[in-house]
N, C-alpha and C positions, 0 to 999 in steps of 0.2 A: 495606517499612518506612515509607517516606515517605508511601505511600498511607494506611497505618494512622494515622499522625500527623495527616495531613490530614483523615481521616474523623473522628478523635476531636475535632479542632478544630471541624469543622463541627457535630458533635453538641453541643458546648458552646454554639456560636452559636445553634443551634436551641433548646436548652434555655433560653438567656437570652431569646430571642424569645418563647418560650411563657410564661415567668415574667413578662416585661414585658407581654404581652398580658393575662395574668390580672390583673396589677396595674392595668392600664388599665380592665379590665372592673369590677374591684372598686371602683376609684376612682370610676368612672362611677356605680356603684350607690350608693356612699356619698354622692356629691355630689347624685345625683338624689333622695336621701331628703329633702333640704331644698330641692329645686328649686322647689317650690310653697310660698310663704309665705302667711300670713294676716296681712297688714300694715296693714289698714284696715277700717273699718266694712263689714260684709257681705262681707269677703273680697276676693280678687284682682280680681274682676270687679264688685264692688259689687252683687251680686245674690244672695248667699247660696248660690252654687253652686260646686262644684269637681269636675273630672273627672280630677284627677291621682292619685287614690287608688282602688285596688281594695279595696272593703270586704268582708271575710269576716265571716260571722255566727257567733258562738259557738254551739257545740252545746248540746244540752239540758242544763240545770243548770249551764251555764258562763257566765261573765261576762268582759267586757273587763277586763284586768288593770290595777290601779292602780299607776302608776309612783311617784307621790308625791302628798302633799297638805300644804298649809301653811295657817296662819291668815292672814286678811286683815282689813282695816279696812272701814269703811262705804262704800257706793256701789254703783252699777249699771254702772259703766264696764266694758266687755268686754275680755278679754285679747287680746293679739296674739301671733303667732309669726313670728319671722324669723331665719333663719340660725342655728338651734340655740339660740335664746334666747326666753324668754317675757317679755312686757312687760305691766304693768297699772298702773292708777291707782286709788288708794283714799284714805281719810282715817282717821287715827288721832288721837284727841283734837282738838286745834285745828289740826293740820297735814294738808295733803294731800301725798301721796307718789307718786312715779313709781318703779316697781321694774323691774329687769332680773334675770331668773333663768336659771340653766343649765337647759335643757330636760330634760336627762338625770337631774338630781338634785334640782331645785328649789332649789338653793343660790343665795342672792342674790349677784349679781355687782356691782351698784351700786344706789344709790337716791338720789333727789333730793327734798328736802323744802322746802315753803314754807308760810307761815302762811295759813290760810283764814278768811275773814270771813263765809262763807255760813251763813245760818240759814234753815231751811225754815219757811214760814208755816203749813203744814198738819201739822206734826209728823212728816213723813217723815224719813228719814235725811239727814244733812247732807253726805254724800259726793258725789263726782263722778258725773254721769250720762253724760257724753259719752265716747265711745271714742276713744283717740288714733289718730294716723296716722303711718306710718313710710315714709320714702323717702330714698335717697341718704345714709344714715348719720345722719339726723335724725329724731327723734320729736317730734311736736307734740301738745300736750294742751290741753284746754279745760275749765276748772273751772266749777262752777255759779254762781260770782260774776262770771264773765266774764274771768278771768285766763287768758291764753294763754302757754304756755312752749314754747320750742323747745330741745331738748337733743341733745347728741351721743349717739347710741345706743350707742356703744362704752364710754363712761365716765360718762355722765350730766352732763357739763359743760354749763352754761347757755350757749346761743348768743344768744338774744334773747327778749324777752317783750313782751306788749301787754296793755293793760287795755281790753277792749271796752266796758265800762260807761262808763269815763271818756272814751275816745277817740270813741265813736260813740253814746253814750247807749243802749246795748243794754239793753232792759228785762229785768227779772227773770222775768217771766211767773209762772205759777202755781207751778212747782216748780224754778225756777232754770234757767240756760242748759244746754241739753242737746244741741244739734246737734253732730255730730261733724265734725271738719275733713276736707276733701277735698284731697288733694295730687295735682297733675298737673304734670309738668315742674317749673318753678320757681314754680308758683302754689300757695298754700294758701288755700282758699276756706272762709268761714264764713257761716252764716245768722245774721247779727248782729241785724237788725231795728231798729226804732225810728224816730225822726223824721228821722234823718240818712241812713239807708241801709237796704237790704234785705240783699243779699249783699255781702261785702267780700273782696277777694283781697290777700294779702300775698306778699312775696318769701319763698320757703322759706329762703334763705340769710341775708338781712338783717332780715326782718320789716317792711320798709317797705311802705307801702300802694301797691299797683299799680293798683287800681281799686275803685270801689264803685258799686252799682246805685242806682236811685232807691228811696225808702223803701218798705218792706213790713214787716209784722209778723213777728217771728221765731216759730218754733214748734219742735217736738221732732223733726220729720223731718230727716234729714241730706241734703245735696246729693250728687248722683251725676253721673258723666260720661255723655255720649252722643256717639258719633262716627259720622259717615256722610258719604260723598262728600267725604272729605278735610277735613271740618269737625268741630270739637270744641266741644261745648256743655256748660254746667253746668245741670242740672235741679234745681229745688228745689220742695218742697211747703211754701210759706210760709203764713202764717196766712190770707191772702186767697185762695189757690188755687195753680194750677200756673204756675210762672215758669221761663222759659228764657232764658239769656244766653250770649253768646259767651265762651268761656273766656279768650281772650287779652285782650279789651278790656272785658268786662263789659257790652257793648251788649245791651240787651234785644231779643230777636227774637220773643218770644211770651209772652202771659199769658192765662189763662182762669180766671175766678172759679170756685172750687170749695171751698166752706166751709160750716160749720154756721151756722144762724141763732141758735144758742145761744152766748152769750158764754163761759160756763164750759165750754169745749171745747178740744181740742188736735188737731193733725195730727201723728201720731207715726211712722207707717209711711213709710218712704222710697219715692220713686219707683222702680218696677221696670221696667227696660228689657228688652224682649222683641223682639229683632230691630230693626225700624224702628218699633216701637210702645212706648208708655209706659203703665203701669198705675198708677193712684193709688187709695188706699182709706183711709177714715177712719170712725170711729164718730160718735156725736152727730147722727144723721140725715143724714149725708153720703152714705155708701155707696161705690160703686166707679165708676171711669171709665176709659176707654181712649182714648188719643190716637195718631194716626199721624203720622209725619214725611213731609213732601212736599218734594221739591227738583226744580224744573223749570227748563229752560233759559230764561235771560233773565228769571227771576223769583226773588225772595228765598225762601230756604228757610224753612219754617215748619211748624207742627203744626196738626192739625185733630181735633176731638173725633169719635170714631167712635160711642161710646155711653156712657151712664151708667145705673146701676141702683142703687136705694136699698137693696134687701134681698138682693143676691146675695152680696157679701162685704164686710163692714164690719170692717176691721182696727183694733184699738185701738192697740197699740204695736208689734206684731210684723209685719215685712215678709214677705209670702208668697214662695214660690219657684215657678219655672215649670219644666214638663217638657212639651216639645212644645206642644200647644195647650191645656194644662191648667195651672191654678194650684192650689196647695195652701196654705191659710192658716187662721188662727184668726178666726172670725166672732163679733163681739159684744164687749161690755165685759168686761174682765178680772175685775172685781169681781162681775159678774152671771152668771158661768158660761158662757163662750164655747164654741162648738163648732168642731171641726176640719172644714174643708170642702174638697172638690175641685170646681172649677167649670170649665166649658168656655168659653174665650174666644170661640170662633167661634160657638157656639150661644147664648151668654149664658145658660147654664143650670147648675143644680146637678146634679152627677152622684152625689155621696154626701156624707154628713155623719155625724159621730160625736161624741157628747157624753162627759162624765165624765173627760176627760183633763186638765181645767183649761186654762190658757193656756200659751204657751211661744214659743220661737224655733225657727227651722227652718234646716237646711242640707241641700242636695241633693248627693249624690255619685252620679254616673252615673244609674242607675235606682232609687236608693234615697234615702229622706229620713230624716234624724235630727231629732228634736225634743227639746230640753231644756226640760222643763216647769217651771212655777213651784212644783211640788211636789217638785222635785229629781230627777225621773225622766228617764232617757235612753230614748227609744223610737225604734226603727228600724222603718219600714214601707216597703212597695214603692210605686213611682210608678204604681200601677194606677188608671186612671180609672173602672174598673167597680165596685171595692169596696175597702174598707179592710182591710189584712192586716198585723198586727204580726209582724215577723220577730225582734225581740229587745226585751226590756224589762228595765231595770236601775236600781235606786235608787242614785244616785251622790252626791247631796248632800241638804241639808235643804230645807225649804219657804221660801217667801217671796222667792225670787230672781226678778229679771226680766232679768238680764244675758244678752246673747247669748254664744255660745261660739265657739271657734276650732278649726279642724282643719288640720293640715299635717304632712308628714313622718311619717305613720302614728300620730300622737297627737292626742288631743282634750283641750283645756283649757277648763274651765268654773269658774264661781264662784257662790256664794250670798252671804249677808251675813256669813258667818263663815269660809268656807274656799275655797281655790283647789285644784282637783284636776287631775291629769294622768293620762289613761287611755292605755294602750298598745293601739291598735286592731289590732295584729298579734299580740298575746299574750293567751291566755285563762287563766282560773283558776277 
């Protein structure tokens, strides 16, 4: 009898252990759903790539399911995804707004609004161009008139603000301030430009100025991080060319002139880090260039140009993505009908080219690439350097958008000038 009681007790313990193990597995699966966020410009690695998602392709006559869509205001600011929430920056009437939405329903959790004084000189939309950045419970935005706001990402409370035009004489440029903030540790770096500085770093917590570089012209490309041999640098494609500074101090370690001879030009594609190399590309007669990082004993670390080509890959506003030795990106001006190209970095050669897609932005997931075009199409193709093969094609929004998109936790969030849409990449309809 005692044995039977003991046996029953042990069975209960085993059952509890099994249930607890199942709970842990399920909890792990749930938490891993949001393990990879899209919290800044070009995603977690600043390179438009993520390998955290296994992307399944819908079968014939099937599409990715729409979870929700909502109306949005003007602007080209890209959405972000973090910890089950979607964040985006737009303009409605005379006010710019920062929104936080529930990723499951699209329901607004909070919003922060402030008066915008920006007016575009060329009749373009007056909304924000810059994509916010999220870190340590703080979201930082950059409006086209140069206003910076840092908000508590949980409730939208204002933590601090700066006016880059007033504090640093940051110029308006052709289409307003556009460079997205870069957050690393306690630093928030901006491509401010103007007569007083080039890059400027603020404290993420207080907004106080930590350092500023010597003057360079601001442009539309956003700064990115580069780390090697225990050193962390900030890379920027400023108006005059390729600038590298130390992240902690702002000390300049490298500059190389790389710009158009045409004044009516912009550098809009961000530097792309590929291992210990950096790729830059621009239109307006600039073309593409590749630099390598060199760090030798008893000599200062620096970069050296490996090659430059005028006609290999000239990116207008879209940053290309890398897969092994190959780059995939849009070549040519957006308004003149660009082509999608695959190029070999090692051979400095074109491997394939396809027209008629329009222009767009790109995200690489493992061995597949998604592009959201300015025609509102989502196109999935393989990272095959030998030929272009479409795996899926779906109209998800309207035309005229240039905003980048975000992918995390099995969903894709994108916007045009009227709507924000959330697609479930794990469900087909």
